[in-house]
NULUM-814399 format. One line per 8 residues: number of its first residue (from 0); their letters; for each residue x, y, z of C-alpha. Coordinates in Angstrom, 3 decimals. Layout:
NUM = A = X:Y:Z; ...
This chain:
0 = XXXXXXXX = 105.531:49.877:30.181; 105.883:48.700:33.526; 103.283:45.904:32.775; 105.489:44.561:29.511; 108.588:44.482:31.712; 106.803:42.723:34.646; 105.206:40.195:32.200; 108.524:39.389:30.633
8 = XXXXXXXX = 110.684:39.313:33.821; 108.218:38.847:36.588; 109.292:42.045:38.466; 108.687:45.698:38.325; 111.219:47.671:36.508; 113.536:50.185:38.191; 113.109:53.118:35.790; 111.528:53.646:32.349
16 = XXXXXXXX = 111.962:56.427:29.789; 111.081:57.379:26.351; 112.364:59.294:23.413; 110.825:60.577:19.991; 111.876:59.904:16.298; 112.460:62.785:14.151; 112.192:64.135:10.512; 114.849:66.459:8.960
24 = XXXXXXXX = 113.649:69.693:7.303; 116.811:70.899:5.872; 120.485:69.627:6.209; 120.893:66.134:4.762; 124.340:64.477:5.192; 125.799:67.603:6.793; 126.139:66.215:10.137; 129.026:63.952:9.591
32 = XXXXXXXX = 130.741:66.778:7.928; 130.740:69.124:10.753; 127.704:70.930:8.998; 124.422:72.481:9.961; 120.878:70.676:10.356; 117.485:71.696:11.019; 115.590:68.595:12.210; 112.139:68.295:14.260
40 = XXXXXXXX = 111.176:65.575:16.403; 107.974:63.243:15.572; 105.281:62.067:18.089; 106.403:58.627:17.598; 108.246:57.378:20.646; 110.448:54.404:21.944; 109.925:53.457:25.559; 112.678:51.687:27.489
48 = XXXXXXXX = 112.092:49.963:30.907; 115.098:48.908:33.021; 116.143:46.703:35.997; 118.611:44.501:37.481; 119.392:41.351:35.910; 121.818:38.221:36.137; 125.187:39.319:36.767; 127.349:39.882:33.731
56 = XXXXXXXX = 124.464:39.618:31.372; 121.997:41.523:29.423; 118.409:40.324:28.757; 116.199:42.221:26.567; 112.780:41.881:25.259; 111.555:43.745:22.070; 107.641:43.862:21.775; 107.813:44.864:18.203
64 = XXXXXXXX = 109.620:41.580:17.379; 108.296:39.398:20.224; 111.492:38.171:21.146; 113.847:38.107:24.121; 117.464:38.240:23.543; 120.313:37.595:25.994; 124.197:38.017:26.136; 127.218:38.753:28.153
72 = XXXXXXXX = 127.690:42.271:28.752; 131.192:42.048:27.407; 129.862:40.305:24.099; 130.724:41.794:20.608; 128.127:43.130:18.460; 125.504:40.464:17.349; 124.248:42.309:14.357; 120.650:42.709:15.766
80 = XXXXXXXX = 118.658:45.388:17.651; 120.124:44.390:20.900; 123.128:45.960:19.728; 121.916:49.449:20.128; 120.889:48.856:23.953; 124.313:46.851:24.653; 126.252:49.839:22.782; 124.802:52.305:25.354
88 = XXXXXXXX = 125.749:50.121:28.435; 129.316:49.728:26.892; 129.772:53.455:26.665; 128.680:54.059:29.968; 131.328:51.262:31.026; 133.993:53.341:29.114; 132.915:56.490:31.454; 133.348:54.325:34.542
96 = XXXXXXXX = 129.608:53.493:35.123; 129.513:49.761:35.748; 126.136:47.881:35.207; 126.359:44.456:36.999; 123.525:42.955:35.144; 120.647:44.417:33.096; 117.018:43.486:32.136; 115.162:45.498:29.499
104 = XXXXXXXX = 111.922:45.783:28.035; 111.289:47.797:24.764; 108.020:49.134:23.085; 107.896:51.509:20.091; 105.682:52.857:17.711; 108.350:54.370:15.416; 107.904:53.279:11.854; 110.904:50.998:10.797
112 = XXXXXXXX = 112.247:51.461:7.510; 110.820:55.230:7.151; 114.219:56.862:7.829; 112.868:58.757:10.750; 115.639:57.504:13.189; 114.270:54.544:15.296; 117.848:53.882:16.265; 118.463:57.034:18.018
120 = XXXXXXXX = 115.230:56.962:19.620; 116.126:53.632:21.323; 119.441:54.819:22.180; 118.393:57.982:23.976; 115.648:56.382:25.548; 117.959:53.540:26.860; 120.185:56.186:28.292; 117.428:58.214:29.784
128 = XXXXXXXX = 116.157:55.071:31.647; 119.614:54.204:33.003; 120.395:57.676:33.979; 117.047:57.661:35.946; 117.740:54.211:37.254; 121.347:54.971:38.521; 121.094:58.314:39.291; 123.797:59.459:36.706
136 = XXXXXXXX = 124.564:62.939:36.253; 124.130:63.169:32.601; 122.638:66.106:30.856; 120.517:65.901:27.549; 123.611:66.808:25.507; 125.642:64.100:26.843; 122.944:61.573:26.517; 122.975:62.261:22.848
144 = XXXXXXXX = 126.575:62.245:22.551; 126.786:58.812:24.209; 123.890:57.521:21.849; 125.809:58.681:18.983; 128.937:56.861:20.208; 127.025:53.666:20.906; 125.921:53.737:17.154; 129.234:54.577:15.746
152 = XXXXXXXX = 131.777:52.871:17.811; 129.786:49.782:18.835; 127.182:49.118:16.386; 129.442:50.124:13.578; 127.311:52.760:11.660; 129.481:55.941:11.326; 126.589:58.350:11.811; 126.594:61.887:12.691
160 = XXXXXXXX = 124.919:63.304:15.831; 121.908:65.033:14.388; 119.465:62.210:15.266; 120.531:61.657:18.955; 120.525:65.485:19.464; 117.135:66.250:18.246; 115.647:63.117:20.086; 117.259:64.164:23.135
168 = XXXXXXXX = 116.823:68.000:22.991; 114.197:68.680:20.580; 110.743:70.022:21.358; 107.669:68.907:19.536; 106.339:71.374:17.149; 109.721:73.166:16.753; 112.735:72.922:14.586; 116.125:72.323:16.140
176 = XXXXXXXX = 118.930:74.311:14.550; 122.080:72.631:15.317; 125.787:73.371:14.485; 127.164:69.746:14.703; 130.704:70.918:15.152; 130.316:73.294:18.125; 126.920:71.634:19.278; 125.328:75.016:19.691
184 = XXXXXXXX = 121.769:74.854:19.063; 118.364:76.888:19.289; 114.902:75.971:18.772; 112.590:77.729:15.830; 108.925:77.895:15.539; 107.488:76.166:12.334; 105.136:78.070:10.193; 101.653:78.495:11.810
192 = XXXXXXXX = 100.009:78.901:8.320; 101.226:75.417:7.234; 101.370:71.800:8.285; 104.406:69.504:7.943; 103.498:66.072:6.515; 105.797:63.245:6.328; 104.993:60.646:3.705; 106.633:56.968:3.368
200 = XXXXXXXX = 107.391:56.305:-0.391; 106.411:52.673:-0.037; 110.331:51.707:-0.299; 111.904:50.920:2.785; 115.042:52.701:4.007; 117.911:50.606:4.518; 120.689:52.750:5.671; 123.131:50.006:6.709
208 = XXXXXXXX = 122.627:48.404:3.153; 123.064:51.618:1.302; 125.858:53.740:0.009; 126.181:55.728:3.177; 129.584:54.555:4.095; 130.834:55.219:0.441; 129.227:58.675:0.469; 131.132:59.298:3.726
216 = XXXXXXXX = 134.473:58.275:2.584; 133.779:60.275:-0.717; 133.494:63.348:1.519; 136.780:62.342:3.302; 138.343:61.966:0.214; 137.126:65.535:-0.943; 138.546:66.933:2.342; 142.119:65.355:1.583
224 = XXXXXXXX = 142.152:66.670:-1.828; 141.267:70.254:-0.811; 143.189:70.270:2.351; 140.562:70.917:4.796; 139.854:69.208:8.122; 135.993:68.824:7.134; 133.678:70.261:4.444; 132.399:72.607:6.838
232 = XXXXXXXX = 135.533:74.586:6.400; 134.482:75.477:2.866; 131.727:78.019:1.671; 129.765:78.823:-1.414; 132.844:80.925:-2.581; 134.841:77.834:-2.637; 132.886:76.096:-5.230; 135.278:76.719:-8.183
240 = XXXXXXXX = 137.915:74.665:-6.439; 135.190:72.073:-5.534; 134.171:71.861:-9.147; 137.782:70.978:-10.104; 137.729:67.806:-8.159; 137.453:64.424:-9.805; 133.935:62.874:-10.193; 132.032:61.983:-7.858
248 = XXXXXXXX = 134.025:63.783:-5.254; 133.099:67.180:-6.751; 129.305:66.632:-6.615; 129.333:65.200:-2.963; 131.345:68.234:-1.838; 129.032:70.545:-3.694; 126.045:68.951:-2.043; 127.437:69.502:1.513
256 = XXXXXXXX = 128.496:72.914:1.101; 125.214:74.305:-0.637; 123.193:72.032:1.673; 124.883:74.119:4.718; 124.231:77.372:3.064; 120.601:76.235:2.444; 120.120:75.515:6.252; 121.370:78.930:7.265
264 = XXXXXXXX = 119.029:80.483:4.836; 116.274:78.412:5.951; 116.776:79.346:9.542; 116.468:83.118:8.437; 113.222:82.303:6.473; 111.758:80.556:9.513; 112.555:83.495:11.636; 110.812:86.105:9.070
272 = XXXXXXXX = 108.015:83.733:8.524; 108.833:83.386:4.879; 107.145:80.018:3.973; 107.765:80.581:0.301; 111.469:80.952:0.576; 111.786:78.044:2.925; 109.718:75.714:0.546; 112.136:76.864:-2.319
280 = XXXXXXXX = 115.014:75.761:-0.077; 113.482:72.321:0.260; 112.920:71.833:-3.210; 116.558:72.881:-3.911; 117.771:70.449:-1.225; 116.077:67.533:-2.803; 117.447:68.372:-6.260; 120.961:68.280:-4.663
288 = XXXXXXXX = 120.375:64.939:-2.789; 119.043:63.417:-6.192; 121.839:64.902:-8.441; 124.781:65.675:-6.293; 124.787:63.373:-3.589; 122.621:60.399:-5.377; 120.667:59.269:-2.323; 117.331:59.258:-3.800
296 = XXXXXXXX = 115.318:56.735:-5.728; 112.611:57.029:-8.432; 109.751:56.502:-6.065; 110.927:59.370:-3.914; 111.604:61.793:-6.788; 108.069:60.836:-8.149; 106.328:61.546:-4.743; 108.113:64.910:-4.403
304 = XXXXXXXX = 106.785:65.896:-7.649; 103.394:65.141:-6.847; 103.586:66.941:-3.770; 104.844:69.880:-5.421; 102.128:69.605:-8.092; 99.158:69.650:-5.636; 100.313:72.748:-3.780; 103.260:71.911:-1.288
312 = XXXXXXXX = 105.384:75.068:-0.697; 108.181:72.702:-0.549; 109.125:69.002:-0.574; 112.196:66.857:-0.455; 113.750:63.506:0.593; 114.056:63.384:4.409; 116.543:60.951:6.162; 119.527:59.175:4.868
320 = XXXXXXXX = 118.050:58.342:1.539; 117.844:55.018:-0.505; 113.993:54.818:0.161; 112.057:56.021:3.162; 110.071:59.445:3.424; 109.579:62.787:2.150; 108.585:65.668:4.087; 106.367:68.541:2.639
328 = XXXXXXXX = 105.116:71.786:3.741; 101.544:72.112:2.939; 98.537:74.526:3.473; 95.563:72.466:3.361; 96.597:68.780:4.628; 93.272:66.990:3.742; 92.923:68.050:0.265; 96.644:67.860:-0.501
336 = XXXXXXXX = 96.890:64.250:1.025; 93.875:62.953:-0.669; 95.245:64.046:-4.298; 98.810:62.725:-3.502; 97.513:59.365:-1.972; 95.276:58.978:-5.218; 98.676:58.999:-7.419; 100.605:57.027:-5.142
344 = XXXXXXXX = 98.654:54.116:-3.811; 101.779:52.565:-2.105; 102.679:55.707:-0.152; 101.128:56.313:3.393; 101.099:59.112:5.775; 103.583:58.719:8.577; 102.844:62.350:10.139; 100.261:63.470:10.938
352 = X = 98.970:60.186:11.563
């Protein structure tokens, strides 16, 4: 990473850091509703190197795009990848940490358009590098919170905090159970008898072009109608009141409430090593995303069905939806993938590589 920074800017970086992508096992669209989530980091990484730059300016180079962008540190969002980096700098400025001028070099092998959170990996890596360079007393949870603020308040994507939390606090090979309201969390082992497989459908995930904002506003409208501060305040026992809401608010709220329950049940299943129960919860989660939250697409649905037909214990859409990936729990990875790939020539395996 130092070599890229030196090649672009003619000097060694002051610090560098990396952060991983993620896949979500259970708990989709629950994080911005103060709910429960169960993601895991993936071994794809974004690496960021930083150093001093011209006063009042950020200069950043992204190896993936082969371009260097520059703008004033006080500039508004430009609608490009630099916003994620500049947003982190602006959040630090709000906290009293001034950066006089900044140069940044970015390398990443996180697949774009897969719905495995390339943005959170960039934010967390940027904040880690700045923390190292400036000697900032930021713990990993604060890094996650600042990254989420950067994306929500500066970039303009009103995301929850799941992606940044698992990128900052997750451990490869384990699931991170997170209560997004209290930020209490703990690590859980994944089933030793099965493999996680993340497969791209061939349809790119485009969160900013999707109905994400609409889904969030529908959840907020459901809260107003039900007189609760967030859908987290509701439980399965409240489903009769939820069913009385007008369409589609009833279905949006039903997804969030039942998905929260599935995460809790999934945690219990992992703790007792019950792969079959966990797999069933994954299938139920996908059906809820497809039917109640309406964030799936036909290609994803077909891929999930094929995954199950060929022996997956569970499979579901992972990520924000509208394309991207499925995640499956499989016993014999090689045999399973051979059968799935034969039926879906446009699909490709994201993890394991």
